[in-house]
C-alpha positions as CSV (number, residue, x, y, z in Angstrom):
1,X,-22.2,-17.3,73.5
2,X,-22.4,-16.4,69.7
3,X,-19.0,-17.8,69.4
4,X,-19.9,-21.1,70.9
5,X,-23.0,-21.7,68.2
6,X,-20.8,-20.7,65.4
7,X,-17.9,-23.3,67.1
8,X,-21.1,-26.0,66.9
9,X,-22.0,-25.1,63.5
10,X,-18.5,-25.2,62.3
11,X,-18.1,-29.1,63.8
12,X,-21.5,-30.4,62.5
13,X,-21.0,-29.1,58.5
14,X,-17.1,-30.6,59.3
15,X,-18.7,-33.9,60.1
16,X,-21.5,-33.4,56.9
17,X,-18.3,-33.3,54.6
18,X,-17.1,-36.4,55.6
19,X,-20.3,-38.4,55.4
20,X,-21.1,-36.7,52.2
21,X,-17.7,-37.3,50.7
22,X,-18.1,-41.1,51.8
23,X,-17.5,-43.9,48.9
24,X,-17.2,-47.2,48.3
25,X,-15.7,-49.5,45.6
26,X,-19.3,-51.1,45.8
27,X,-20.5,-48.4,44.2
28,X,-18.1,-48.2,41.3
29,X,-18.9,-52.3,40.8
30,X,-23.0,-51.7,41.0
31,X,-22.1,-49.1,38.6
32,X,-20.7,-51.0,35.9
33,X,-23.4,-53.8,36.6
34,X,-25.9,-51.1,35.7
35,X,-23.9,-50.1,32.6
36,X,-23.5,-53.5,31.2
37,X,-27.5,-54.1,32.4
38,X,-28.3,-50.9,30.6
39,X,-25.8,-52.0,27.5
40,X,-27.8,-55.5,27.1
41,X,-31.3,-53.7,27.7
42,X,-30.8,-51.4,25.0
43,X,-29.4,-54.0,22.4
44,X,-32.8,-56.4,23.6
45,X,-34.7,-53.2,22.7
46,X,-33.0,-52.6,19.5
47,X,-32.9,-56.6,18.6
48,X,-36.5,-56.8,19.5
49,X,-37.6,-53.9,17.2
50,X,-35.3,-55.7,14.7
51,X,-36.4,-59.1,15.0
52,X,-39.8,-57.9,14.8
53,X,-39.4,-55.9,11.7
54,X,-37.5,-58.9,10.0
55,X,-40.1,-61.1,10.9
56,X,-43.0,-59.0,9.5
57,X,-40.7,-58.4,6.6
58,X,-40.3,-62.2,6.3
59,X,-43.8,-63.0,6.4
60,X,-45.0,-60.7,4.0
61,X,-41.6,-62.1,1.8
62,X,-43.1,-65.4,2.0
63,X,-47.0,-64.4,0.8
64,X,-45.6,-62.4,-2.1
65,X,-43.2,-65.3,-3.1
66,X,-46.3,-68.1,-2.9
67,X,-48.5,-65.7,-4.7
68,X,-46.1,-65.0,-7.8
69,X,-44.9,-69.0,-8.0
70,X,-48.5,-70.1,-8.2
71,X,-49.5,-67.5,-10.5
72,X,-46.3,-69.0,-12.2
73,X,-47.1,-72.4,-12.1
74,X,-50.5,-72.0,-13.1
75,X,-49.9,-70.0,-16.0
76,X,-47.8,-73.3,-17.3
77,X,-50.1,-76.0,-16.1
78,X,-53.0,-74.6,-18.0
79,X,-51.6,-75.1,-21.2
80,X,-53.4,-78.8,-20.7
81,X,-56.7,-76.8,-21.1
82,X,-55.4,-75.5,-24.7
83,X,-54.6,-79.2,-25.2
84,X,-57.7,-80.0,-24.9
85,X,-59.4,-77.3,-26.7
86,X,-57.9,-78.1,-29.7
87,X,-58.4,-81.7,-29.5
88,X,-61.8,-81.5,-29.3
89,X,-61.7,-78.8,-32.2
90,X,-60.2,-81.1,-34.4
91,X,-62.6,-83.7,-33.3
92,X,-59.8,-85.7,-31.8
93,X,-57.4,-85.8,-34.7
94,X,-53.9,-86.3,-33.3
95,X,-52.1,-86.4,-36.6
96,X,-51.3,-82.7,-37.0
97,X,-50.1,-82.7,-33.2
98,X,-46.7,-81.6,-34.4
99,X,-48.3,-78.9,-36.0
100,X,-50.2,-76.8,-33.4
101,X,-47.8,-78.4,-30.4
102,X,-44.9,-75.7,-31.1
103,X,-47.1,-72.9,-31.1
104,X,-48.7,-73.8,-27.6
105,X,-45.2,-74.7,-26.3
106,X,-44.1,-71.4,-26.8
107,X,-46.6,-69.5,-25.6
108,X,-45.4,-70.2,-22.1
109,X,-41.7,-70.0,-21.2
110,X,-40.3,-72.5,-19.0
111,X,-42.4,-75.6,-20.0
112,X,-40.1,-78.6,-20.7
113,X,-42.6,-80.4,-23.1
114,X,-46.3,-80.7,-23.8
115,X,-48.0,-84.5,-24.1
116,X,-51.1,-86.3,-25.5
117,X,-50.9,-89.6,-23.9
118,X,-54.6,-91.3,-25.7
119,X,-55.7,-94.3,-23.4
120,X,-53.4,-93.7,-20.8
121,X,-49.9,-94.1,-22.7
122,X,-47.7,-91.2,-23.9
123,X,-47.6,-91.3,-27.9
124,X,-47.2,-87.8,-28.4
125,X,-44.6,-85.3,-27.1
126,X,-43.1,-82.0,-28.2
127,X,-40.6,-81.6,-28.2
128,X,-39.2,-85.0,-29.0
129,X,-35.8,-84.5,-28.8
130,X,-34.4,-85.6,-25.5
131,X,-37.7,-87.2,-24.8
132,X,-38.1,-90.0,-26.9
133,X,-37.5,-93.0,-24.1
134,X,-40.8,-91.2,-22.6
135,X,-43.1,-92.4,-25.8
136,X,-45.2,-95.6,-24.7
137,X,-45.1,-95.0,-21.3
138,X,-48.3,-96.9,-19.8
139,X,-49.5,-94.1,-17.3
140,X,-51.9,-96.6,-16.0
141,X,-49.8,-99.7,-15.7
142,X,-46.8,-98.3,-13.7
143,X,-47.2,-99.1,-10.3
144,X,-45.0,-96.9,-9.0
145,X,-46.9,-94.1,-10.6
146,X,-50.1,-94.7,-11.6
147,X,-52.2,-93.6,-8.6
148,X,-52.0,-89.7,-9.6
149,X,-53.6,-90.7,-13.1
150,X,-55.9,-93.0,-12.0
151,X,-57.2,-90.3,-9.6
152,X,-57.4,-87.7,-12.3
153,X,-60.1,-89.9,-13.8
154,X,-61.6,-91.2,-11.0
155,X,-62.3,-87.1,-10.0
156,X,-62.0,-85.8,-14.0
157,X,-60.1,-83.2,-12.5
158,X,-56.4,-81.7,-13.4
159,X,-53.9,-83.5,-11.3
160,X,-50.5,-81.7,-10.5
161,X,-47.9,-84.5,-9.1
162,X,-44.5,-84.3,-8.6
163,X,-41.5,-84.1,-8.2
164,X,-41.0,-87.1,-10.1
165,X,-37.9,-88.6,-12.1
166,X,-38.1,-88.3,-15.4
167,X,-37.8,-91.6,-17.3
168,X,-36.3,-89.7,-20.0
169,X,-33.5,-88.1,-18.8
170,X,-33.5,-88.6,-15.2
171,X,-34.4,-84.8,-14.0
172,X,-37.1,-84.0,-11.4
173,X,-40.1,-82.6,-12.9
174,X,-43.6,-81.7,-11.9
175,X,-46.5,-83.2,-14.1
176,X,-50.0,-81.6,-15.0
177,X,-52.5,-84.1,-16.3
178,X,-55.8,-83.2,-17.3
179,X,-58.3,-86.4,-17.7
180,X,-60.2,-86.1,-21.2
181,X,-63.1,-87.8,-22.4
182,X,-65.3,-88.0,-25.1
183,X,-69.0,-88.8,-25.3
184,X,-70.9,-91.4,-27.0
185,X,-74.5,-92.5,-26.8
186,X,-74.4,-89.8,-23.9
187,X,-72.2,-91.7,-22.2
188,X,-68.4,-90.3,-21.2
189,X,-65.3,-92.7,-22.4
190,X,-61.7,-91.8,-20.9
191,X,-60.0,-90.6,-24.4
192,X,-56.7,-89.7,-22.7
193,X,-54.2,-87.4,-21.1
194,X,-53.1,-83.8,-21.7
195,X,-49.9,-83.6,-20.1
196,X,-47.7,-80.9,-19.3
197,X,-44.1,-81.3,-18.0
198,X,-42.3,-78.8,-15.9
199,X,-38.6,-79.5,-15.0
200,X,-38.1,-78.1,-11.7
201,X,-35.0,-75.9,-12.7
202,X,-37.0,-74.4,-15.1
203,X,-39.9,-73.2,-12.6
204,X,-37.7,-70.2,-11.8
205,X,-38.3,-70.3,-8.2
206,X,-35.1,-67.9,-7.3
207,X,-36.4,-65.5,-9.2
208,X,-39.3,-65.2,-6.9
209,X,-37.4,-65.3,-3.5
210,X,-34.5,-62.6,-2.1
211,X,-31.7,-65.0,-2.3
212,X,-29.2,-62.9,-0.1
213,X,-31.7,-62.7,2.7
214,X,-33.7,-65.7,2.9
215,X,-33.4,-69.5,2.9
216,X,-36.3,-71.6,1.2
217,X,-37.8,-74.7,0.3
218,X,-40.9,-75.8,-1.3
219,X,-43.0,-78.9,-0.4
220,X,-45.8,-80.7,-2.5
221,X,-48.1,-83.7,-2.2
222,X,-47.6,-86.0,-4.1
223,X,-50.3,-88.5,-4.9
224,X,-48.1,-91.4,-6.2
225,X,-45.9,-91.1,-3.3
226,X,-48.4,-90.1,-0.8
227,X,-46.1,-88.3,1.2
228,X,-45.0,-84.6,0.9
229,X,-41.9,-84.3,-0.9
230,X,-39.5,-81.4,-1.3
231,X,-39.9,-79.8,-4.5
232,X,-36.8,-77.3,-4.6
233,X,-35.1,-76.2,-1.8
234,X,-32.3,-73.5,-1.1
235,X,-29.9,-73.0,1.7
236,X,-30.8,-75.1,5.4
237,X,-34.2,-74.3,6.4
238,X,-34.7,-73.3,10.1
239,X,-33.5,-70.9,12.7
240,X,-35.7,-68.6,15.1
241,X,-37.2,-66.6,12.2
242,X,-39.7,-68.9,10.2
243,X,-42.5,-68.4,7.5
244,X,-44.7,-70.5,5.7
245,X,-47.1,-69.7,3.2
246,X,-49.4,-72.0,1.0
247,X,-49.2,-72.3,-2.9
248,X,-52.8,-73.6,-4.4
249,X,-52.1,-76.1,-7.4
250,X,-54.9,-78.6,-8.8
251,X,-55.3,-81.6,-6.7
252,X,-54.0,-80.1,-3.4
253,X,-51.7,-77.4,-2.1
254,X,-47.6,-76.3,-2.3
255,X,-46.1,-75.0,1.1
256,X,-43.0,-72.7,0.7
257,X,-41.2,-72.1,4.1
258,X,-38.6,-69.8,4.5
259,X,-36.3,-68.8,7.3
260,X,-33.9,-65.7,7.8
261,X,-30.4,-65.9,6.9
262,X,-27.9,-65.1,9.5
263,X,-27.1,-61.2,9.0
264,X,-23.4,-60.7,9.5
265,X,-24.5,-57.0,10.2
266,X,-26.4,-57.5,12.9
267,X,-23.6,-59.9,14.4
268,X,-21.6,-56.5,14.3
269,X,-24.0,-54.3,15.9
270,X,-23.9,-56.5,18.7
271,X,-20.6,-56.2,19.1
272,X,-20.2,-52.7,18.8
273,X,-23.0,-52.1,21.4
274,X,-21.3,-54.0,23.5
275,X,-18.3,-52.3,22.8
276,X,-19.6,-49.0,23.6
277,X,-20.4,-50.6,27.0
278,X,-17.0,-51.8,27.7
279,X,-15.9,-48.5,26.9
280,X,-18.4,-46.6,29.0
281,X,-17.6,-48.8,31.9
282,X,-14.3,-48.5,31.4
283,X,-14.3,-44.3,31.9
284,X,-16.9,-45.1,34.8
285,X,-14.3,-47.1,36.6
286,X,-11.5,-44.4,35.9
287,X,-13.6,-41.2,36.6
288,X,-15.3,-43.4,40.0
289,X,-11.7,-44.9,41.1
290,X,-10.2,-41.1,40.4
291,X,-13.4,-39.2,42.0
292,X,-12.6,-42.3,45.1
293,X,-9.4,-41.3,45.5
294,X,-9.8,-37.7,45.5
295,X,-13.2,-38.1,48.3
296,X,-10.6,-40.3,50.4
297,X,-8.0,-37.8,50.3
298,X,-10.9,-35.0,51.8
299,X,-12.0,-37.9,54.0
300,X,-8.4,-38.1,55.5
301,X,-7.8,-34.5,55.6
302,X,-11.4,-33.9,57.5
303,X,-10.2,-36.4,59.6
304,X,-6.9,-35.1,60.6
305,X,-8.7,-31.6,60.6
306,X,-11.2,-33.1,62.9
307,X,-8.9,-34.4,64.9
308,X,-6.9,-31.4,65.6
309,X,-10.2,-29.5,66.4
310,X,-11.5,-32.5,68.6
311,X,-8.5,-34.0,70.2
312,X,-5.6,-33.0,72.6
313,X,-2.4,-33.5,71.3
314,X,-0.5,-34.7,74.4
315,X,-3.6,-37.1,76.2
316,X,-5.5,-38.0,73.2
317,X,-9.1,-37.2,74.7
318,X,-11.4,-34.2,73.7
319,X,-9.8,-30.6,73.8
320,X,-11.2,-27.9,75.3
321,X,-12.8,-26.4,71.7
322,X,-14.6,-29.9,71.2
323,X,-16.0,-30.2,75.0
324,X,-17.5,-26.7,74.6
325,X,-19.8,-27.8,71.7
326,X,-20.6,-31.2,73.3
327,X,-21.5,-28.8,76.1
328,X,-23.6,-26.9,74.1
329,X,-25.5,-29.7,72.3
330,X,-26.3,-31.4,75.6
331,X,-27.8,-27.6,77.1
332,X,-30.2,-28.0,74.4
333,X,-31.2,-31.4,75.2
334,X,-31.4,-30.8,78.8
335,X,-33.4,-27.7,77.8
336,X,-35.7,-29.8,75.5
337,X,-35.9,-32.7,77.7
338,X,-36.4,-30.8,80.8
339,X,-33.5,-32.7,82.7
340,X,-30.6,-31.8,84.4
341,X,-26.9,-31.6,83.1
342,X,-24.1,-31.5,85.7
343,X,-20.1,-30.5,85.4
344,X,-17.0,-31.9,87.2
345,X,-13.5,-30.1,86.9
346,X,-10.3,-31.0,88.6
347,X,-6.9,-29.5,88.7
348,X,-3.7,-31.6,89.6
349,X,-2.4,-30.2,93.1
350,X,1.0,-28.8,92.9
351,X,1.8,-29.7,89.2
352,X,4.6,-27.5,89.0
353,X,6.6,-29.7,91.7
354,X,6.1,-32.3,89.7
355,X,7.2,-30.7,86.2
356,X,9.9,-28.8,88.4
357,X,11.3,-32.0,90.5
358,X,11.0,-34.6,88.2
359,X,10.9,-33.1,84.6
360,X,8.3,-32.4,82.0
361,X,8.3,-36.1,80.7
362,X,7.1,-37.6,84.0
363,X,4.5,-34.4,83.9
364,X,3.0,-35.6,80.4
365,X,3.2,-39.4,81.7
366,X,0.6,-37.9,84.6
367,X,-1.7,-35.9,82.2
368,X,-2.0,-39.5,80.0
369,X,-2.5,-41.2,82.9
370,X,-5.0,-39.5,84.1
371,X,-6.9,-39.5,80.9
372,X,-6.3,-43.0,80.9
373,X,-8.0,-43.4,84.6
374,X,-10.9,-41.2,83.3
375,X,-11.4,-43.0,80.1
376,X,-12.1,-46.5,82.6
377,X,-13.6,-44.8,85.6
378,X,-16.1,-42.2,83.8
379,X,-19.7,-43.3,82.7
380,X,-20.7,-44.5,78.8
381,X,-22.9,-41.5,78.5
382,X,-20.2,-38.8,80.2
383,X,-17.7,-36.7,78.1
384,X,-14.6,-35.7,79.3
385,X,-11.8,-33.7,78.0
386,X,-8.3,-31.5,79.1
387,X,-9.3,-28.0,79.7
388,X,-6.0,-26.4,79.6
389,X,-2.9,-27.1,81.8
390,X,-3.3,-29.7,84.0
391,X,-7.3,-28.9,84.2
392,X,-9.9,-31.5,83.3
393,X,-13.6,-31.6,83.2
394,X,-16.7,-34.1,82.8
395,X,-19.6,-33.6,81.3
396,X,-22.5,-35.3,83.3
397,X,-25.8,-35.5,81.1
398,X,-29.1,-36.4,83.2
399,X,-27.2,-36.2,86.4
400,X,-27.9,-34.5,89.7
401,X,-25.8,-32.6,91.8
402,X,-25.6,-35.7,94.3
403,X,-24.8,-38.5,91.7
404,X,-22.1,-35.7,90.3
405,X,-20.5,-35.3,93.5
406,X,-20.3,-39.0,94.4
407,X,-18.6,-39.8,90.8
408,X,-16.2,-36.7,91.5
409,X,-15.7,-38.1,95.2
410,X,-15.1,-41.8,93.4
411,X,-12.4,-39.9,91.0
412,X,-10.7,-38.1,93.4
413,X,-9.6,-41.1,95.3
414,X,-8.9,-43.1,92.3
415,X,-6.4,-40.3,91.6
416,X,-5.0,-40.1,95.1
417,X,-4.5,-43.9,95.5
418,X,-3.0,-43.9,92.0
419,X,1.0,-45.0,91.5
420,X,2.2,-42.9,88.8
421,X,6.0,-43.9,88.5
422,X,8.6,-44.3,90.8
423,X,6.4,-44.1,94.2
424,X,5.0,-40.9,92.5
425,X,1.4,-40.2,94.2
426,X,-0.5,-37.2,93.1
427,X,-3.5,-35.6,94.1
428,X,-6.6,-33.4,92.5
429,X,-8.9,-30.6,93.6
430,X,-12.3,-31.1,92.1
431,X,-15.5,-29.0,91.4
432,X,-18.8,-30.1,91.0
433,X,-21.7,-27.7,89.7
434,X,-25.2,-28.3,87.8
435,X,-26.9,-26.1,85.1
436,X,-28.8,-23.7,85.6
437,X,-31.9,-23.0,83.5
438,X,-31.3,-19.4,81.2
439,X,-27.6,-19.6,82.3
440,X,-24.9,-18.7,80.1
441,X,-22.3,-21.2,79.3
442,X,-19.6,-18.3,80.4
443,X,-21.3,-18.4,83.9
444,X,-21.4,-22.4,84.2
445,X,-17.8,-22.6,83.7
446,X,-16.9,-19.8,85.6
447,X,-19.0,-21.4,88.9
448,X,-17.3,-25.1,88.5
449,X,-14.0,-23.0,88.3
450,X,-14.6,-21.1,91.1
451,X,-15.3,-24.4,93.0
452,X,-12.1,-25.9,91.9
453,X,-10.6,-22.8,93.7
454,X,-12.4,-23.4,96.6
455,X,-11.4,-26.8,97.0
456,X,-7.6,-25.6,96.7
457,X,-8.3,-22.8,99.6
458,X,-9.5,-25.7,101.8
459,X,-6.6,-27.4,101.3
460,X,-6.8,-29.2,98.1
461,X,-7.4,-33.0,97.6
462,X,-11.3,-32.3,98.4
463,X,-14.2,-32.1,96.2
464,X,-16.4,-28.5,96.6
465,X,-19.7,-28.3,94.9
466,X,-21.0,-24.8,94.1
467,X,-24.8,-24.4,93.0
């Protein structure tokens, strides 16, 4: 009994090895896909964090640049107020303009020229050299550029316009105009304009923006053209990451728009991520294929071992060892489910005579044919095996003694009526018994073997039942 249980455990563990080591190339493909997905997820996570950081830096830089540009421009354009104050202090005496204008001009670097335009006509310029063509320009009668001048008079506020093309040299510039009024008999009378001209190239936008990291442009509202114009730009503005910030100027607002330059290091990082992913996938594939081959070899070896342990080499049906393990499991189910179980055993009559007269090759053919007859005639729920020599045995779960006797008799007739080779016919003696509660396997197999012996004693080619 203990030996049978050990055999049963060995066979169960053998099956577990086979199932546990089962492998499939599909797992390799799934593994590679998972690696690439993890690589993409990791890069996306890094990319999102990187983008968030760069976008935050972009917004901060845009705000800081806007503030610095605004401070620089406001320092320059408020020179017009200095001109206005000096005029008021000198009782609007412009005769000494060339004396005090240089000192004002030199106070703030980046100013192209300071001007006075009594009655709206540009009459005084410092420095004059290079600006001669602007002398005599009537700001109020220039049909293309009079809106800004008229707006300044109407609002009595400093007006900032640009970019415009300068008459004197064709360069782009922005212009601050402060309208000046005198009082006569408590009445304001327009005197003219104090003017500061700043050429765009002298504003120094690039000093306030990191050109290595960002593209940018500055837009401004030009009262003369009634539209927003590009004052200055560096590189193509656009892309996924953009930011803008306002620059407050007299009479309106400017806007600085910034975008991130493409980062070659980031592209390289992307390539590195995917290279690591490809290497990981390659190593995983190599390891998986190697593991698969090892598992396949083990599985094939297990299959061969299982076949050797469970299959009769000659007939291909189960062998005695495997049948005993099947019987143990069937007995467990019989006890658990409180059902019945029958055993049929038969032995070929005069089989030694067949071997002696026809040869062992014919004897082997007879054994194989008997295995085929059983395979074709036993029920799907039954198991059969070659018990040894010329003996065969059948396990019949959920089968009563009457049913087992009928099955044995039908099989006996099938064998008796079968022609094996060259008119060779054989018979077999059958024994039938059923499992008794609490009996050992040894007793069960001994009893069915005794039934076969009795069948032979009674003349062979018959079925004997022992209870």
